[in-house]
C-alpha positions as CSV (number, residue, x, y, z in Angstrom):
1,M,16.3,64.6,19.8
2,A,18.8,62.8,17.8
3,I,21.0,64.7,15.3
4,N,21.3,63.5,11.7
5,A,24.7,61.8,11.1
6,L,25.4,64.3,8.3
7,G,24.8,67.2,10.6
8,G,21.4,68.2,9.3
9,T,18.1,68.5,11.1
10,P,16.6,65.3,12.3
11,G,14.0,63.8,10.0
12,P,10.9,61.7,10.8
13,P,11.5,58.1,11.7
14,A,11.7,55.8,8.7
15,A,8.9,53.6,9.9
16,A,6.6,56.7,10.0
17,V,7.2,57.9,6.4
18,G,3.9,57.8,4.5
19,T,2.0,56.2,7.3
20,G,0.9,59.2,9.3
21,G,3.4,58.5,12.0
22,R,2.3,54.9,12.6
23,G,4.9,52.1,12.5
24,V,4.2,49.4,9.9
25,R,5.3,45.8,10.7
26,G,5.5,43.0,8.2
27,G,2.8,40.3,8.4
28,G,0.4,42.4,10.5
29,G,2.5,41.9,13.7
30,G,2.6,44.3,16.6
31,G,-0.3,46.7,17.0
32,G,-1.2,46.9,13.3
33,R,-3.4,44.4,11.4
34,G,-2.0,42.7,8.3
35,I,-3.8,43.3,5.0
36,R,-4.4,39.5,4.7
37,S,-5.6,38.8,8.2
38,N,-9.2,38.7,7.0
39,E,-8.3,36.2,4.3
40,Q,-6.6,33.9,6.9
41,I,-9.7,34.0,9.1
42,A,-11.9,33.2,6.2
43,G,-9.7,30.4,5.2
44,W,-9.9,28.8,8.6
45,L,-13.6,29.2,8.6
46,F,-13.9,27.4,5.3
47,V,-11.7,24.4,6.4
48,A,-13.1,24.2,9.9
49,P,-16.0,21.9,9.0
50,V,-13.7,19.5,7.3
51,I,-11.3,19.5,10.2
52,V,-14.1,18.9,12.7
53,I,-15.5,16.0,10.6
54,L,-12.1,14.4,10.1
55,G,-11.4,14.8,13.8
56,L,-14.6,13.3,14.9
57,F,-14.9,10.4,12.4
58,L,-11.2,9.7,11.7
59,L,-8.7,10.9,14.3
60,L,-10.9,10.2,17.4
61,P,-11.8,6.6,16.4
62,I,-8.1,5.9,15.7
63,L,-7.2,7.2,19.2
64,M,-10.0,5.1,20.7
65,A,-8.8,2.0,18.9
66,L,-5.2,2.7,20.1
67,W,-6.5,2.7,23.7
68,V,-8.5,-0.5,23.1
69,S,-5.2,-2.2,21.8
70,L,-3.7,-1.5,25.3
71,T,-6.6,-3.1,27.2
72,G,-8.1,-6.6,27.6
73,W,-11.6,-5.5,26.4
74,N,-13.9,-8.3,25.4
75,G,-16.6,-6.2,23.8
76,Q,-18.9,-6.1,26.9
77,G,-19.9,-2.5,27.8
78,S,-17.7,0.5,27.2
79,P,-13.9,0.0,26.8
80,F,-13.3,3.3,28.7
81,T,-14.8,2.2,32.0
82,S,-12.6,1.4,35.1
83,G,-13.6,-2.3,34.9
84,V,-11.7,-2.9,31.7
85,P,-8.2,-4.3,32.5
86,F,-5.3,-2.3,31.2
87,V,-2.6,-4.6,29.9
88,G,-0.2,-2.1,28.3
89,G,1.9,-3.6,25.6
90,H,1.0,-7.3,26.3
91,N,-1.3,-7.5,23.2
92,Y,1.7,-6.4,21.1
93,S,4.4,-8.5,22.8
94,K,2.5,-11.8,22.4
95,L,2.5,-11.3,18.7
96,F,6.3,-11.3,18.6
97,L,7.8,-12.6,21.8
98,E,5.5,-15.2,23.4
99,D,5.5,-18.8,22.1
100,S,1.8,-19.1,21.7
101,L,-0.9,-19.8,19.1
102,A,-1.5,-16.0,18.7
103,R,2.1,-15.5,17.5
104,R,1.9,-18.5,15.2
105,D,-1.3,-17.3,13.6
106,F,0.0,-13.8,13.2
107,M,3.3,-14.9,11.7
108,T,1.4,-17.3,9.4
109,A,-0.7,-14.4,8.3
110,I,2.4,-12.2,7.7
111,R,4.0,-15.0,5.6
112,N,0.9,-15.4,3.5
113,N,0.6,-11.7,2.9
114,I,4.3,-11.4,2.0
115,Y,3.8,-14.0,-0.8
116,Y,0.6,-12.2,-1.8
117,V,2.3,-8.8,-2.0
118,A,5.4,-10.2,-3.8
119,I,3.2,-11.5,-6.6
120,V,0.3,-9.1,-6.8
121,V,2.1,-5.8,-6.8
122,P,4.7,-6.4,-9.6
123,V,2.3,-8.4,-11.8
124,Q,-0.6,-6.0,-11.5
125,T,1.7,-3.0,-12.1
126,A,3.3,-4.6,-15.2
127,L,-0.1,-5.7,-16.6
128,A,-1.6,-2.3,-16.0
129,L,1.3,-0.6,-17.8
130,G,1.1,-3.1,-20.6
131,L,-2.6,-2.5,-21.1
132,A,-2.2,1.2,-21.0
133,L,0.5,1.0,-23.7
134,V,-1.9,-1.0,-25.8
135,V,-4.9,1.3,-25.5
136,N,-2.7,4.3,-26.0
137,N,-1.5,3.1,-29.3
138,R,-2.6,5.6,-32.0
139,M,-3.0,2.8,-34.5
140,L,-5.5,0.8,-32.3
141,K,-9.1,0.9,-33.4
142,G,-11.9,0.7,-31.0
143,K,-10.0,2.2,-28.1
144,G,-13.2,3.0,-26.2
145,F,-14.3,-0.6,-26.2
146,F,-11.0,-1.9,-25.0
147,R,-10.7,0.7,-22.3
148,T,-14.2,-0.2,-21.0
149,A,-13.5,-3.9,-21.2
150,F,-10.3,-3.7,-19.3
151,Y,-11.7,-1.4,-16.7
152,F,-15.0,-3.1,-16.2
153,P,-13.8,-5.7,-13.6
154,S,-12.6,-2.9,-11.4
155,V,-16.1,-1.4,-11.0
156,T,-17.8,-4.8,-10.4
157,S,-18.7,-5.9,-6.9
158,S,-15.7,-7.7,-5.4
159,V,-18.1,-10.0,-3.5
160,A,-19.9,-11.0,-6.7
161,I,-16.6,-11.6,-8.6
162,S,-15.3,-13.6,-5.6
163,V,-18.3,-15.9,-5.7
164,V,-17.9,-16.5,-9.4
165,F,-14.2,-17.3,-9.0
166,L,-15.1,-19.6,-6.1
167,F,-17.3,-21.7,-8.5
168,M,-14.6,-21.5,-11.2
169,F,-11.9,-22.9,-9.0
170,S,-14.0,-25.6,-7.3
171,S,-13.1,-29.2,-7.8
172,S,-15.5,-29.6,-10.7
173,G,-15.2,-26.0,-11.9
174,A,-14.3,-24.5,-15.2
175,V,-10.6,-24.3,-14.4
176,N,-10.2,-27.9,-13.6
177,Q,-12.3,-28.9,-16.6
178,L,-9.9,-26.9,-18.9
179,L,-6.9,-28.5,-17.2
180,S,-8.4,-32.0,-17.6
181,A,-8.9,-31.3,-21.3
182,I,-5.1,-31.1,-21.7
183,G,-4.4,-34.1,-19.5
184,I,-3.7,-32.3,-16.2
185,S,-5.5,-33.4,-13.1
186,G,-6.5,-30.1,-11.4
187,P,-5.7,-29.5,-7.7
188,Q,-8.2,-29.2,-4.9
189,W,-7.9,-25.5,-5.0
190,F,-9.5,-24.7,-1.6
191,A,-8.8,-28.0,0.1
192,D,-5.0,-28.5,-0.5
193,P,-2.9,-26.7,2.2
194,R,0.4,-27.4,0.5
195,G,2.5,-24.6,-0.8
196,V,3.5,-24.3,-4.5
197,L,7.0,-25.4,-3.8
198,Q,5.8,-28.5,-1.9
199,I,3.5,-29.4,-4.8
200,V,6.4,-29.1,-7.3
201,L,8.7,-31.2,-5.2
202,G,5.9,-33.7,-4.8
203,V,5.9,-34.3,-8.5
204,F,9.5,-35.5,-8.2
205,G,8.6,-37.7,-5.2
206,L,9.8,-35.4,-2.4
207,H,6.8,-35.2,-0.2
208,D,8.5,-34.4,3.1
209,A,10.3,-31.3,4.1
210,P,14.1,-31.4,4.0
211,A,15.7,-32.1,7.4
212,A,17.6,-28.8,7.3
213,L,14.4,-26.8,6.9
214,A,12.0,-28.8,9.0
215,N,13.0,-27.4,12.3
216,G,14.0,-24.0,13.6
217,G,13.1,-20.7,12.1
218,P,12.0,-17.2,13.2
219,F,8.9,-16.4,15.1
220,G,7.7,-19.9,15.8
221,L,7.6,-21.0,12.1
222,S,10.0,-23.4,10.6
223,W,12.1,-22.4,7.6
224,W,10.0,-24.8,5.5
225,D,6.9,-22.9,6.5
226,W,8.4,-19.6,5.4
227,L,9.8,-21.0,2.1
228,S,7.1,-23.4,0.9
229,G,5.4,-20.7,-1.1
230,P,1.7,-19.7,-1.3
231,S,-1.0,-22.4,-1.5
232,V,-3.0,-23.0,-4.6
233,A,-6.0,-21.3,-2.8
234,M,-3.9,-18.2,-2.4
235,C,-2.9,-18.4,-6.0
236,A,-6.5,-18.4,-7.0
237,I,-7.2,-15.3,-4.9
238,I,-4.1,-13.6,-6.4
239,A,-5.4,-14.2,-9.9
240,L,-8.7,-12.7,-8.9
241,V,-7.1,-9.6,-7.4
242,I,-4.8,-9.0,-10.3
243,W,-7.7,-9.2,-12.8
244,T,-9.9,-6.8,-10.8
245,T,-7.3,-4.2,-10.0
246,S,-5.3,-3.8,-13.1
247,G,-8.0,-1.8,-14.9
248,T,-7.9,1.0,-12.3
249,F,-4.1,1.3,-12.5
250,M,-4.4,1.1,-16.3
251,L,-6.3,4.3,-16.3
252,M,-3.7,6.0,-14.2
253,F,-0.9,4.9,-16.5
254,L,-3.0,5.9,-19.5
255,A,-3.4,9.4,-18.2
256,A,0.3,9.7,-17.6
257,L,1.2,8.3,-21.1
258,Q,-1.1,10.9,-22.7
259,N,0.8,13.7,-21.0
260,V,4.1,12.5,-22.4
261,P,5.1,15.1,-25.1
262,V,4.9,13.6,-28.6
263,A,7.9,15.6,-29.6
264,L,10.1,13.7,-27.3
265,D,9.1,10.4,-28.8
266,E,9.5,11.7,-32.3
267,A,12.9,13.2,-31.5
268,S,14.1,9.9,-30.0
269,T,12.9,8.1,-33.1
270,L,14.8,10.4,-35.4
271,D,17.9,9.8,-33.3
272,G,17.6,6.1,-34.0
273,A,16.3,4.8,-30.7
274,T,14.5,1.5,-30.8
275,T,11.1,0.9,-29.3
276,W,12.6,-0.5,-26.1
277,Q,15.0,2.4,-25.8
278,R,12.2,4.9,-26.3
279,F,10.2,3.1,-23.6
280,R,13.2,2.8,-21.2
281,Y,14.7,6.2,-21.5
282,V,11.8,8.5,-22.5
283,T,8.5,7.0,-21.4
284,L,9.4,5.5,-18.1
285,P,11.2,8.6,-16.7
286,M,8.2,10.8,-17.7
287,I,5.6,8.6,-15.9
288,K,7.7,8.0,-12.8
289,P,5.4,9.9,-10.5
290,T,2.5,7.8,-11.7
291,M,4.6,4.6,-11.2
292,F,5.2,5.6,-7.6
293,L,1.5,6.3,-7.1
294,V,0.5,2.9,-8.6
295,L,3.1,1.0,-6.5
296,T,2.1,2.8,-3.3
297,L,-1.6,2.2,-3.8
298,G,-1.0,-1.4,-4.8
299,L,1.2,-2.0,-1.7
300,I,-1.3,-0.5,0.6
301,G,-4.2,-2.4,-0.9
302,S,-2.3,-5.7,-0.9
303,W,-1.6,-5.5,2.8
304,Q,-5.3,-4.7,3.5
305,V,-6.9,-7.5,1.5
306,F,-10.0,-8.7,3.3
307,D,-13.2,-9.1,1.3
308,Q,-11.8,-11.8,-1.1
309,I,-10.5,-13.8,1.9
310,Y,-13.8,-13.4,3.7
311,V,-15.9,-14.6,0.8
312,M,-13.7,-17.3,-0.7
313,S,-11.7,-19.0,2.0
314,Q,-11.9,-17.3,5.5
315,G,-8.3,-18.4,6.0
316,S,-8.7,-22.0,4.9
317,P,-7.2,-24.5,4.0
318,A,-5.1,-24.8,7.1
319,K,-4.7,-21.0,7.5
320,T,-2.8,-20.8,4.2
321,T,-5.0,-17.8,3.1
322,L,-5.0,-16.1,6.5
323,T,-4.0,-12.4,6.2
324,P,-3.4,-9.9,9.0
325,A,-6.6,-7.9,8.1
326,F,-8.8,-11.0,8.3
327,L,-6.9,-12.2,11.4
328,S,-7.7,-8.9,13.1
329,Y,-11.3,-9.2,12.2
330,R,-11.5,-12.8,13.4
331,T,-9.7,-12.1,16.6
332,A,-11.9,-9.1,17.5
333,F,-15.4,-10.1,16.3
334,R,-15.3,-13.8,16.6
335,N,-13.0,-14.5,19.5
336,F,-14.1,-11.3,21.3
337,E,-10.5,-10.3,21.9
338,Y,-10.8,-6.7,20.8
339,G,-7.6,-5.6,22.4
340,S,-5.6,-8.2,20.4
341,G,-7.5,-7.5,17.2
342,A,-6.8,-3.7,17.5
343,A,-3.1,-4.5,18.2
344,I,-2.9,-6.5,15.0
345,S,-4.4,-3.6,13.1
346,F,-1.9,-1.1,14.4
347,V,1.0,-3.5,13.7
348,L,-0.3,-3.8,10.1
349,F,-0.5,0.0,9.9
350,L,3.1,0.3,10.9
351,I,4.1,-2.3,8.4
352,I,2.4,-0.3,5.6
353,I,3.9,3.0,6.7
354,V,7.5,1.5,6.8
355,L,7.2,-0.2,3.4
356,T,5.7,3.0,1.9
357,L,8.5,5.1,3.2
358,L,11.1,2.5,2.0
359,Q,9.4,2.5,-1.5
360,R,9.5,6.3,-1.6
361,Y,13.2,6.2,-0.7
362,L,14.0,3.7,-3.4
363,L,12.0,5.6,-6.1
364,R,13.2,9.1,-5.1
365,E,14.7,11.4,-7.6
366,R,18.5,11.0,-7.6
367,D,21.0,13.5,-8.9
368,D,24.4,12.5,-10.3
369,A,26.0,12.5,-6.9
370,G,23.3,10.5,-5.4
371,R,23.8,7.7,-8.0
372,R,27.4,7.1,-6.8
373,P,28.0,4.4,-4.2
374,W,28.5,5.7,-0.7
375,W,32.2,5.0,-0.6
376,R,32.7,7.0,-3.8
377,R,30.7,9.9,-2.5
378,R,32.9,9.9,0.6
379,A,36.1,9.8,-1.5
380,V,34.9,12.7,-3.6
381,G,34.0,14.7,-0.5
382,R,37.5,14.2,1.0
383,S,39.2,15.3,-2.2
């Protein structure tokens, strides 16, 4: 028996005080049971159905599609039989490395989608924020009507709206009729494969590509192909998408604007801030999380555009409206190259993930030290 350090009689172990001689360990470890062990079991029981459903209908199909992307499956029978050829990364390499029609189509789709994203995401975000500022104005009468009117296109069937726009932008449609009323001969919207830059240069008599841009370029496309701009057909689809998606993002911005404390706006007004200064230094910082959400959802949706392409153009004219999502569908379900179609889908998934992470990095919260250039931060660290 150990002797107390102060020379007294030995007392009971500290772990046994008030416990009847039983040791108590934090978190229910050892031989004892934690007081929250039953809550943990109940929590897992409650979330188990959701985990099982997501695993069966989300995770498992993704893993199956990943396996299909590594095979040469043509849609006949099961892709998991021994008769299906395993090609490894060939479906991916031919999209980037092989000089083939598959790579040219994929890069054409990437080029078209880059123009699409570069126009749709900024414009729809700015339009949605502007509409939210308008309907959030306390002096505006009939707010309910305007909110419903702006949001209505977002809840209408995209297929129905695409058909309406297809008639509007036809050769004898309403858009060309309006242009002819002001003396402009409207373009053949879904028959002209030229890019916007080519059309503008054609007005000045430059119908051929410059010699420096006609040859060479990355991934099998010439520099002229990359820089010619979106076709007028893609511009029509862009106008449709901006009109139908801005209402949803307007509601998100409106909810954020209504959470901005009125006292901040009033205090900035008393300090002599102008309307632009109040918007720039008070409103925008307060709605930054919503801005990130809108940009992220817009970026993801823009790279996944499919239904408007399927209804209005199916990649025509001359593949100028071809997108990776539609190319994946066409490759798999029309050309019966399911492995290549799945590979395109996973490459598109990686593009979306990388761009989302980049956007999150650019819009992250920065402290004062983070705002300094890297060379200044290094100099401060050395001092």
